[in-house]
PLY file of the C-alpha trace (Angstrom):
ply
format ascii 1.0
element vertex 418
property float x
property float y
property float z
element edge 417
property int vertex1
property int vertex2
end_header
95.60 123.57 107.47
94.12 121.10 104.98
95.80 117.68 105.05
95.01 114.79 102.70
95.92 111.27 103.78
96.32 108.37 101.36
95.97 105.17 103.41
95.45 101.42 103.07
92.33 101.54 105.24
89.17 103.68 105.55
90.25 104.47 109.12
87.25 105.51 111.25
84.87 105.09 108.30
85.08 101.28 108.14
81.33 100.83 108.66
80.34 103.40 106.07
82.88 102.00 103.63
81.69 98.43 104.35
85.23 97.27 104.91
86.18 94.65 107.47
89.05 95.85 109.66
92.37 94.44 108.41
95.18 96.06 110.38
95.74 99.79 110.43
94.35 100.25 113.94
96.98 102.90 114.58
95.59 104.97 111.68
92.15 105.01 113.30
93.71 106.02 116.59
95.64 108.82 114.93
92.57 110.14 113.10
90.56 110.01 116.32
93.10 112.27 118.01
94.03 114.61 115.18
90.45 115.64 114.34
90.22 117.07 117.86
92.46 119.85 116.58
90.25 122.51 115.00
93.18 123.80 112.93
93.30 120.59 110.88
90.85 119.88 108.06
91.37 116.24 107.19
90.70 114.27 104.02
91.29 110.52 103.75
91.51 108.49 100.54
91.58 104.69 100.37
90.82 101.80 98.05
87.25 100.50 98.28
85.95 97.10 97.21
82.63 98.60 96.13
81.43 101.72 94.34
80.94 104.34 97.05
80.68 108.06 96.47
82.77 110.53 98.42
81.27 111.18 101.84
81.71 113.15 105.05
81.83 111.70 108.55
82.32 113.93 111.55
84.81 116.55 110.33
86.63 114.29 107.85
86.08 114.05 104.10
86.52 110.53 102.71
87.44 109.62 99.14
86.93 105.92 98.32
88.83 104.69 95.25
87.32 101.91 93.20
90.06 99.58 91.85
90.47 99.59 88.08
90.55 95.80 87.97
87.19 94.05 88.07
86.55 91.07 90.32
85.39 88.55 87.75
86.85 85.06 88.14
88.76 85.45 84.88
90.25 88.79 85.94
91.26 87.42 89.35
93.05 84.50 87.69
94.70 86.84 85.21
95.81 89.08 88.04
97.44 86.14 89.83
99.02 84.84 86.64
100.62 88.18 85.84
101.38 89.07 89.48
99.46 92.25 88.79
99.54 95.26 91.08
97.60 98.54 90.90
97.92 100.07 87.40
99.61 103.41 86.77
96.31 104.69 85.42
95.01 104.83 89.01
97.23 107.86 89.53
94.70 109.92 87.59
92.11 109.05 90.24
94.46 110.26 92.95
95.12 113.53 91.12
91.39 114.10 90.78
91.00 113.70 94.54
93.84 116.15 95.19
92.23 118.72 92.90
88.89 118.34 94.68
90.22 118.57 98.25
92.93 121.19 97.53
95.22 120.23 100.44
98.08 122.27 101.85
99.95 119.00 102.39
99.61 115.37 101.29
100.53 112.58 103.71
101.05 109.09 102.27
100.86 106.52 105.05
103.04 103.63 103.89
105.07 102.76 100.81
103.39 99.42 100.04
100.73 100.83 97.70
100.63 103.02 94.63
99.83 106.21 96.56
103.44 107.36 96.89
103.85 107.57 93.12
101.75 110.71 93.23
105.01 112.52 93.93
105.78 112.07 90.22
102.65 114.01 89.27
102.14 116.60 92.01
104.89 119.20 92.31
103.14 122.22 93.81
101.95 120.56 97.05
104.40 119.11 99.61
104.15 115.34 100.05
105.39 113.49 103.13
105.63 109.70 103.24
105.40 107.63 106.42
107.47 104.47 106.60
105.52 101.48 107.91
107.56 98.50 106.80
109.87 98.39 103.81
109.21 95.91 101.03
112.66 96.35 99.50
114.39 95.06 102.61
111.61 92.62 103.45
112.07 90.99 100.03
115.55 89.85 101.08
114.04 88.22 104.18
111.01 86.68 102.48
112.40 83.12 102.29
114.88 83.27 105.16
112.86 80.98 107.42
111.48 78.60 104.79
113.49 78.45 101.57
112.13 79.32 98.16
112.75 75.77 96.93
110.90 74.27 99.90
108.04 76.69 99.36
107.70 75.60 95.74
108.10 71.90 96.55
105.63 71.71 99.42
102.88 74.03 98.18
99.68 71.97 97.70
98.74 71.03 94.13
95.44 72.89 94.46
97.28 76.07 95.47
99.57 75.72 92.48
96.64 75.27 90.12
94.84 78.28 91.61
98.10 80.28 91.61
97.75 80.82 95.38
101.26 79.94 96.54
103.79 81.85 98.60
106.03 82.05 95.56
103.22 83.85 93.71
102.87 86.15 96.72
106.58 86.86 96.48
106.35 87.85 92.81
103.72 90.45 93.70
105.77 91.49 96.73
108.85 92.02 94.56
106.93 94.14 92.04
105.67 96.33 94.85
109.21 96.61 96.20
110.45 97.93 92.85
107.63 100.46 92.82
108.48 101.41 96.39
112.05 102.20 95.33
110.72 104.67 92.73
108.50 106.27 95.36
111.34 106.74 97.84
113.87 107.89 95.25
111.65 110.92 94.54
110.62 111.55 98.16
111.40 114.94 99.68
110.02 114.31 103.16
109.94 111.12 105.25
108.34 110.33 108.61
109.76 107.34 110.49
110.12 106.11 114.06
113.14 103.78 114.37
116.88 103.90 113.79
116.34 101.20 111.18
113.89 103.11 108.99
116.01 106.27 109.29
119.10 104.44 108.09
117.49 102.65 105.17
115.78 105.83 103.95
119.13 107.64 103.92
119.96 105.16 101.14
116.58 104.66 99.45
115.43 108.28 99.76
118.77 110.15 99.74
117.40 113.63 99.03
114.65 113.49 101.67
114.42 115.23 105.04
113.63 112.81 107.87
111.21 113.49 110.74
110.53 111.27 113.75
106.94 110.63 114.82
105.73 107.68 116.89
102.40 105.86 116.54
99.26 105.96 118.64
98.13 102.49 119.67
94.58 101.19 119.95
92.62 102.66 122.86
92.07 99.47 124.96
95.82 99.02 125.37
96.09 102.33 127.24
93.19 101.38 129.49
94.56 98.05 130.71
97.62 96.78 132.53
99.24 93.38 132.90
99.85 92.13 136.42
101.96 89.26 137.67
100.03 86.10 136.88
100.50 83.14 139.14
99.59 80.68 136.41
100.02 77.03 137.31
101.97 76.80 134.09
103.40 79.74 132.11
101.42 81.05 129.14
103.46 82.36 126.22
101.65 84.58 123.75
102.34 85.66 120.17
100.34 87.75 117.72
101.41 87.11 114.15
100.29 86.81 110.53
100.58 84.37 107.67
103.65 85.97 106.06
106.66 83.70 105.65
109.03 86.19 107.27
107.03 86.31 110.53
109.11 83.43 111.91
106.42 80.83 112.59
108.91 78.05 111.87
111.08 79.34 114.73
108.10 79.17 117.09
107.32 75.61 115.99
110.92 74.51 116.57
111.24 76.35 119.86
108.08 74.69 121.19
109.50 71.24 120.41
112.74 72.12 122.21
110.74 73.08 125.30
108.78 69.84 124.99
112.02 67.84 124.92
112.98 69.45 128.24
109.56 68.52 129.70
108.73 72.17 130.33
105.14 72.74 131.36
103.74 75.63 129.32
101.03 76.78 126.96
101.81 78.89 123.87
98.87 80.80 122.41
99.13 82.23 118.90
96.67 84.83 117.63
96.31 85.45 113.90
96.68 81.86 112.68
94.52 78.74 112.74
95.82 75.14 112.94
94.82 74.69 109.28
96.54 77.84 108.04
98.53 77.23 104.87
101.63 78.62 106.61
101.47 75.98 109.35
101.05 73.22 106.80
103.94 74.54 104.69
106.25 74.94 107.70
105.65 71.44 109.06
106.14 69.82 105.65
109.21 71.86 104.77
110.92 71.30 108.13
109.56 67.77 108.57
108.39 68.51 112.09
105.14 68.15 114.00
103.14 70.80 115.79
103.55 70.70 119.56
100.40 69.89 121.50
101.21 72.90 123.68
100.64 75.33 120.79
97.12 76.75 120.67
96.11 78.65 117.53
93.38 81.21 118.22
92.86 82.54 114.70
91.87 86.19 114.31
90.46 87.69 117.49
89.00 91.09 118.40
91.16 93.69 120.12
89.15 93.34 123.35
89.74 89.59 123.45
93.37 90.16 122.52
93.84 92.49 125.50
92.37 89.91 127.87
94.53 87.13 126.42
97.65 89.24 126.83
96.73 90.12 130.41
96.39 86.43 131.24
99.74 85.53 129.63
103.17 85.27 131.29
105.51 86.15 128.42
105.16 87.77 124.99
107.23 86.54 122.04
107.79 88.33 118.71
109.73 85.98 116.44
109.75 87.80 113.09
112.80 87.82 110.83
112.20 91.47 109.93
109.96 94.25 111.27
110.10 98.00 111.63
108.12 98.84 114.76
105.64 95.97 115.14
102.51 97.17 116.90
101.98 93.73 118.43
105.21 94.16 120.39
104.36 97.77 121.31
100.94 96.66 122.57
102.46 93.95 124.76
105.00 96.44 126.11
102.44 99.11 127.00
100.46 96.52 128.99
103.65 95.72 130.91
103.96 92.11 129.72
107.54 90.70 129.84
108.71 90.54 126.20
111.14 88.59 124.05
111.70 89.88 120.51
113.90 89.22 117.53
116.71 91.74 117.13
115.57 92.53 113.61
114.80 95.77 111.80
113.67 98.45 114.24
112.97 96.36 117.34
116.11 97.57 119.14
114.69 101.11 119.05
111.56 99.87 120.81
113.05 97.53 123.39
116.44 97.78 125.10
117.98 94.37 125.70
118.27 93.35 129.36
116.37 96.44 130.46
112.93 96.38 128.82
113.02 92.72 127.79
115.19 90.31 125.84
116.36 90.71 122.23
117.43 87.54 120.44
118.90 86.57 117.10
116.09 85.99 114.61
115.70 82.43 113.40
117.51 80.90 116.39
115.08 78.53 118.10
117.64 77.56 120.75
118.19 81.10 121.99
114.43 81.75 121.87
113.79 78.68 124.02
116.60 79.73 126.37
115.16 83.24 126.72
111.75 81.79 127.56
113.32 79.58 130.24
115.23 82.60 131.59
111.99 84.50 132.22
110.09 81.45 133.49
112.83 80.71 136.04
113.37 84.32 137.14
110.02 85.98 137.80
111.57 89.07 139.40
113.61 89.73 136.26
110.50 89.23 134.13
108.53 91.68 136.30
111.28 94.29 136.09
111.44 93.97 132.31
107.68 94.32 132.05
107.56 97.41 134.28
110.38 99.08 132.34
108.75 98.23 129.02
105.45 99.77 130.13
107.12 103.01 131.27
108.95 103.33 127.96
105.88 102.50 125.85
103.61 104.94 127.70
106.04 107.76 126.91
106.61 106.65 123.33
102.93 106.25 122.47
101.58 109.32 124.29
98.74 110.55 122.01
98.96 114.24 122.90
102.69 114.40 122.23
102.42 112.44 118.98
99.68 114.67 117.55
101.47 117.84 118.62
104.70 116.66 116.99
102.92 115.55 113.80
101.19 118.91 113.36
104.54 120.60 113.94
106.06 118.38 111.25
103.29 119.33 108.83
103.88 123.04 109.50
107.64 122.72 109.06
107.25 120.85 105.78
104.84 123.44 104.39
107.25 126.25 105.32
110.24 124.37 103.90
108.44 123.69 100.61
107.79 127.41 100.15
111.47 128.36 100.24
0 1
1 2
2 3
3 4
4 5
5 6
6 7
7 8
8 9
9 10
10 11
11 12
12 13
13 14
14 15
15 16
16 17
17 18
18 19
19 20
20 21
21 22
22 23
23 24
24 25
25 26
26 27
27 28
28 29
29 30
30 31
31 32
32 33
33 34
34 35
35 36
36 37
37 38
38 39
39 40
40 41
41 42
42 43
43 44
44 45
45 46
46 47
47 48
48 49
49 50
50 51
51 52
52 53
53 54
54 55
55 56
56 57
57 58
58 59
59 60
60 61
61 62
62 63
63 64
64 65
65 66
66 67
67 68
68 69
69 70
70 71
71 72
72 73
73 74
74 75
75 76
76 77
77 78
78 79
79 80
80 81
81 82
82 83
83 84
84 85
85 86
86 87
87 88
88 89
89 90
90 91
91 92
92 93
93 94
94 95
95 96
96 97
97 98
98 99
99 100
100 101
101 102
102 103
103 104
104 105
105 106
106 107
107 108
108 109
109 110
110 111
111 112
112 113
113 114
114 115
115 116
116 117
117 118
118 119
119 120
120 121
121 122
122 123
123 124
124 125
125 126
126 127
127 128
128 129
129 130
130 131
131 132
132 133
133 134
134 135
135 136
136 137
137 138
138 139
139 140
140 141
141 142
142 143
143 144
144 145
145 146
146 147
147 148
148 149
149 150
150 151
151 152
152 153
153 154
154 155
155 156
156 157
157 158
158 159
159 160
160 161
161 162
162 163
163 164
164 165
165 166
166 167
167 168
168 169
169 170
170 171
171 172
172 173
173 174
174 175
175 176
176 177
177 178
178 179
179 180
180 181
181 182
182 183
183 184
184 185
185 186
186 187
187 188
188 189
189 190
190 191
191 192
192 193
193 194
194 195
195 196
196 197
197 198
198 199
199 200
200 201
201 202
202 203
203 204
204 205
205 206
206 207
207 208
208 209
209 210
210 211
211 212
212 213
213 214
214 215
215 216
216 217
217 218
218 219
219 220
220 221
221 222
222 223
223 224
224 225
225 226
226 227
227 228
228 229
229 230
230 231
231 232
232 233
233 234
234 235
235 236
236 237
237 238
238 239
239 240
240 241
241 242
242 243
243 244
244 245
245 246
246 247
247 248
248 249
249 250
250 251
251 252
252 253
253 254
254 255
255 256
256 257
257 258
258 259
259 260
260 261
261 262
262 263
263 264
264 265
265 266
266 267
267 268
268 269
269 270
270 271
271 272
272 273
273 274
274 275
275 276
276 277
277 278
278 279
279 280
280 281
281 282
282 283
283 284
284 285
285 286
286 287
287 288
288 289
289 290
290 291
291 292
292 293
293 294
294 295
295 296
296 297
297 298
298 299
299 300
300 301
301 302
302 303
303 304
304 305
305 306
306 307
307 308
308 309
309 310
310 311
311 312
312 313
313 314
314 315
315 316
316 317
317 318
318 319
319 320
320 321
321 322
322 323
323 324
324 325
325 326
326 327
327 328
328 329
329 330
330 331
331 332
332 333
333 334
334 335
335 336
336 337
337 338
338 339
339 340
340 341
341 342
342 343
343 344
344 345
345 346
346 347
347 348
348 349
349 350
350 351
351 352
352 353
353 354
354 355
355 356
356 357
357 358
358 359
359 360
360 361
361 362
362 363
363 364
364 365
365 366
366 367
367 368
368 369
369 370
370 371
371 372
372 373
373 374
374 375
375 376
376 377
377 378
378 379
379 380
380 381
381 382
382 383
383 384
384 385
385 386
386 387
387 388
388 389
389 390
390 391
391 392
392 393
393 394
394 395
395 396
396 397
397 398
398 399
399 400
400 401
401 402
402 403
403 404
404 405
405 406
406 407
407 408
408 409
409 410
410 411
411 412
412 413
413 414
414 415
415 416
416 417
């Protein structure tokens, strides 16, 4: 069976493609497992920042796509000014790749890019689309933590001049969301993994058939396990990004509430630095300071991340919207006691009061209270962590996931031939 993936990353070919890893670790993990199956001939296509010819690595054929837009300073400014996204003309590049590889099935991993629009051009090959997040729904949550007006008001003058503001990000985000709606409207087959993405695709992709398939996590998280840490003071840990809807303002407010109660703790945050534009925007918009107990680690390697999580006491995921955040899944599979926003698909991942604690997103008081609950009841925290690990190990079992995915591919191919 020949399967062609369209992805946002070069997967296992990052070095050859000269691309720094930016997310998508689960795609690498999936490729690593699926190429072990001799019945699958895999092709992977992705956007490349440089001109690279098609190449083979191991048993996989890779198709780098050079963006149509050039990277001159003028073009970059024009792109920001017009909130430009990938042009429709790029579809011809995708069709050329399909004709060269001649797949039995096309798998589009995510709806954020242009790849899914290929379903408007290709009618004789079945196309299945995996749901990662959903920009359409995320758009409604974009300014829920920090308002649009505050974002405009408190963006630095330099950022406004360079057109590098969160409002500009939102304009691009919204354009991609509209494109995503076109992609899903024409979708015949969907792969998801939460109740949330199943429900929203019944509306956004009404004629599609839905299949469930979980994700394979990064290898080090299977090889390690959290154990009860007798820290002199509890260490809270969060992995996040610089998106507005990730709930950083809730973390900032929650930390100050803990400070007011004279709680002894340390809260480490991976993915952001103290000088990140999001931190500056949040503090100005909310007129608050950053607690001295917050430690921003910036971007760290997965090996360092594993060690940091193992040394922590509690994991917190404070986003306003997510589907199945891998950062939460990674904390769960290590067995770390978790607190997460009840938002998007998180309730599929973590059962409240069994595998951890689910809280209302955006509520800093309930977040602080949940942290105190786990700090003051270590046995409860341990039980939650153990239950979370058991559930995550089953959910993210690589052998089962690959077997189910191949079965999905086979069923789709058969269904498309009716």
